[in-house]
Structure formats: structure tokens, C-alpha cells
ROMI-177728 format. One record per residue (C-alpha): residue number from 1; x, y, z. Coordinates in steps of 0.001 Angstrom, whole numbers. Layout:
BEGIN
 resi    east   north      up
  NUM       X       Y       Z
...
This chain:
BEGIN
 resi    east   north      up
    1       0       0       0
    2    1694    3181   -1223
    3    1631    6227    1056
    4    2781    9763     229
    5    2757   13325    1539
    6    3554   16635    -141
    7    4463   20004    1332
    8    5742   23337      47
    9    6912   26436    1887
   10    7806   29936     686
   11   10959   29939    2847
   12   12426   32877    4776
   13   13618   35177    1964
   14   11132   34988    -935
   15    7765   36728   -1181
   16    6264   34322   -3731
   17    6285   30531   -3874
   18    7381   29439   -7370
   19    7599   25743   -6427
   20    4674   23529   -7430
   21    3954   19893   -6604
   22    1454   17260   -7698
   23     922   13971   -5926
   24   -1567   11190   -6660
   25   -1365    7800   -4939
   26   -4113    6556   -7259
   27   -4412    6177  -11033
   28   -3935    9029  -13486
   29   -4732    7845  -17013
   30   -2837    4583  -17536
   31    -368    5258  -14722
   32   -1159    3818  -11279
   33     263    6880   -9481
   34    2015   10139  -10400
   35    4340   12473   -8481
   36    5740   15739   -9871
   37    7921   18527   -8434
   38    8605   21754  -10343
   39   10695   24815   -9479
   40    9756   27806  -11618
   41   11995   30667  -12653
   42   11296   34025  -14250
   43   10564   37600  -13204
   44    7388   38720  -11438
   45    4786   35925  -11564
   46    6377   34152  -14535
   47    8126   31485  -12432
   48    4961   30770  -10505
   49    3057   30498  -13790
   50    5733   28289  -15397
   51    5743   25656  -12658
   52    1963   25415  -12194
   53    1231   25516  -15954
   54    3816   22823  -16671
   55    2650   20439  -13957
   56    -978   20781  -15040
   57     -47   20273  -18701
   58    1877   17089  -17791
   59   -1043   15719  -15777
   60   -3525   16525  -18568
   61   -1342   14764  -21146
   62    -943   11689  -18923
   63   -4712   11515  -18484
   64   -5267   11709  -22241
   65   -2539    9221  -23199
   66   -3487    5865  -24681
   67      64    4520  -24242
   68     724    1900  -21570
   69    4505    2173  -21113
   70    5284    4490  -18168
   71    8466    5939  -19672
   72    6723    6640  -22981
   73    3806    8339  -21193
   74    6069   10577  -19087
   75    8354   11418  -21993
   76    5494   12545  -24228
   77    3807   14518  -21431
   78    6958   16421  -20446
   79    7950   17215  -24027
   80    4422   18395  -24846
   81    4342   20580  -21715
   82    7737   22024  -22689
   83    6472   23009  -26141
   84    3286   24543  -24712
   85    5230   26588  -22126
   86    7784   27740  -24715
   87    4933   28809  -27014
   88    3262   30778  -24187
   89    6540   32605  -23555
   90    6762   33604  -27238
   91    3222   35002  -27172
   92    3371   37035  -23938
   93    6209   39497  -23334
   94    5579   39313  -19558
   95    6327   35595  -19618
   96    9368   35713  -21903
   97   12375   33881  -20463
   98   10358   31859  -17955
   99   11090   28205  -17330
  100   10861   25463  -14745
  101   12584   22347  -13559
  102   10593   19103  -13494
  103   11185   15808  -11758
  104    8393   13262  -12224
  105    8011    9691  -11025
  106    5601    6770  -11092
  107    5799    3509   -9150
  108    5391     461  -11379
  109    5366   -2738   -9317
  110    8598   -2767   -7318
  111   10434    -131   -9320
  112   10248    3588   -9970
  113   10298    5259  -13387
  114   11833    8725  -12997
  115   12014   11626  -15477
  116   14134   14723  -14900
  117   14850   18134  -16430
  118   16780   20699  -14376
  119   18146   20529  -10838
  120   15213   19389   -8729
  121   16023   15948   -7361
  122   14810   12476   -6519
  123   16500   10471   -3773
  124   16015    6979   -2378
  125   16739    6715    1345
  126   17408    3466    3215
  127   20494    2950    5451
  128   22166    5440    3100
  129   20910    8240     855
  130   21181    7885   -2925
  131   20635   10749   -5362
  132   19030    9134   -8401
  133   18651   12155  -10700
  134   21592   14109  -12097
  135   21400   17912  -11937
  136   21380   19815  -15203
  137   23404   22678  -13770
  138   26608   24505  -14606
  139   28436   23418  -11459
  140   27402   19771  -11876
  141   28770   19852  -15419
  142   32019   21188  -13933
  143   32038   18392  -11325
  144   31404   15747  -13993
  145   34267   17121  -16106
  146   36571   16956  -13078
  147   37062   20715  -12860
  148   35284   21216   -9531
  149   35220   19335   -6235
  150   31680   18158   -5240
  151   32023   19875   -1852
  152   33026   23188   -3475
  153   30019   22845   -5802
  154   27653   23273   -2864
  155   28718   26880   -2286
  156   29815   27860   -5791
  157   28565   31310   -6893
  158   27103   29851  -10112
  159   25359   26860   -8554
  160   21900   28189   -9422
  161   22629   28370  -13164
  162   20819   25453  -14775
  163   21726   24119  -18191
  164   18414   22513  -19087
  165   14858   23614  -18240
  166   11269   23227  -19356
  167   10280   26159  -21590
  168   13825   27227  -22420
  169   13610   26064  -26037
  170   11084   24582  -28463
  171   12286   21057  -27652
  172   13866   19490  -24581
  173   15797   16318  -23752
  174   14468   14389  -20768
  175   16684   12158  -18606
  176   15197    8865  -17414
  177   16122    6585  -14529
  178   14737    3216  -13472
  179   15134    2398   -9785
  180   14469    -931   -8045
  181   12903    -416   -4615
  182   12709   -2631   -1566
  183   10778   -2815    1696
  184   11530     132    3988
  185   12716    2519    1256
  186   11597    6149    1346
  187   11548    8204   -1854
  188   12183   11954   -1607
  189   11474   14404   -4432
  190   12466   18007   -3767
  191   13525   21383   -5097
  192   16921   22977   -4471
  193   15392   25079   -1694
  194   15878   21948     400
  195   19170   20605    -971
  196   20951   23984    -933
  197   20152   24327    2779
  198   20790   20763    3967
  199   23569   18248    3354
  200   22451   14860    2042
  201   23408   13204    5329
  202   21263   15677    7294
  203   18339   14814    5032
  204   18887   11089    5616
  205   19022   11510    9405
  206   15795   13551    9489
  207   13970   10997    7339
  208   15246    7981    9288
  209   14214    9643   12580
  210   10682   10446   11378
  211    7652    8409   12452
  212    5826    8828    9151
  213    6044   10738    5847
  214    4046   13649    7279
  215    6459   14236   10155
  216    9463   13710    7854
  217    8234   16388    5415
  218    7495   18870    8187
  219   10914   18326    9806
  220   12755   18705    6475
  221   11112   22067    5748
  222   11647   23223    9320
  223   15354   22328    9090
  224   15776   24078    5715
  225   14234   27233    7153
  226   16408   26977   10266
  227   19448   26880    7965
  228   18379   30148    6307
  229   15390   29252    4101
  230   16910   31200    1198
  231   14503   29778   -1403
  232   11089   28169   -1727
  233   11076   24588    -456
  234    9041   21712   -1911
  235    9068   18051    -907
  236    7159   14913   -1788
  237    7846   11868     354
  238    6737    8428    -807
  239    6610    5210    1192
  240    6241    2649   -1626
  241    5387    -378     524
  242    3670    1194    3545
């Protein structure tokens, strides 16, 4: 029996929440469950619009899809949402330059199908914490090329520059990951408002100390705010075999 909980918070420094989440433990179209986290960017209300528009467009496309393969369904939905958002930005000068990250997941039997664009993340936590997605960001590219130490990447001045986003161009490449899960695993999906404030090991300790996904989510957001809350914070926690 799958169990999940979602929570977002504006943080301590921002006036508007540009993070947007969607969580359904039950069927959406031909998928048995759907979880999406988006972190919008753009001036004024454009980031807020980008994240909410994109998530809704993805959900609508999933509901309308006649495909049965989870990866195919997610891929089409994200690429269609990207085109729609890009088109909106061309039509409205107030929305020009907007974009959003997206990390989406669906549980299929004992494994997770994960899609990612940008630097929002999906982790699996057990006795250790594993980052499944790979950030599409300038500093992560530097780390991958060997030009930057992973620890230095956490505080690098350009760490918020992302190299791939929804709405940034007419087309987008989507990264996919397939993750086998086991009893006791907790899945965390989150925006960088959490991961920029907390080390991975701090996240693991909070989750492993929590009684349930509700308490875990509340404690994660509380800790991120206690560490400065410099950005909006969004989390979805999933207990696949509750």
C-alpha cells in the first residue's frame, strides 16, 4: 500500500512561492500513481506560472494518453508541456524567459520510473541516501568534467545556473532513470530550496528519525528554514510499501 505526503513552503527570503507539486497515490490515465515537483523561474509571476502551468499540462497529457509504457507516457507529457510553455513565452512578453525544472516519477510494481529536467532531485533513502537524478546545472557539469570538487560545488557562486529547463527552447531532452525499490525505502522528491540548505546526510538523518512521511516532510522544511530558508522549499515523500 503506497503512502505519500507533499508540502511546500515559501521559505524565509522569498515573497512568492514558485515551487509547485502534484501527488496522486491513485491512477492518473494509464499510470497507477504520479508524483511531480517543479521549481519555476522568471521575473514577477512568470516562475509561478511556469511551474503550475507545466505540472498541469503534464497531468492533462498523462490523463489523455493511450500509451501503456510508463516511460513513454512521461516522456510525451513532459515534451508536450515544454512546447506549450515555450509557445506561451513567445506570445506574452511578460512571460518571456520563464522556465521550470521538473522531476516526475511513477511507481510500477517494485520499481520507480523517474524523469528529470533541471536541478530538482529524486532520492532513495534506506540505510544510506542515494541521489538518483543528475542535476542539469553549470556546477554539476564542472564536477562531472573533473574541474570542480563536489564539496566546493555546494557553495559555488554559479550553482543556481541550470543548463536545461522546461520552456527554455522549443524542444527538450528528458533524462530517465529506473530504480528498483525494496521494503523500507523512502523516496524523496524536492527542489533545491531543500538541498541547498541541507547536506544529504542531514536529510537522511531527518527521514530515518521520522515516524511517518508527514512528520518527515514537516521536519525537512523546518530544518531548511532553520538553515536560512533562502529559497522556496518543496518536498514529496513516498513510502512505496507502507
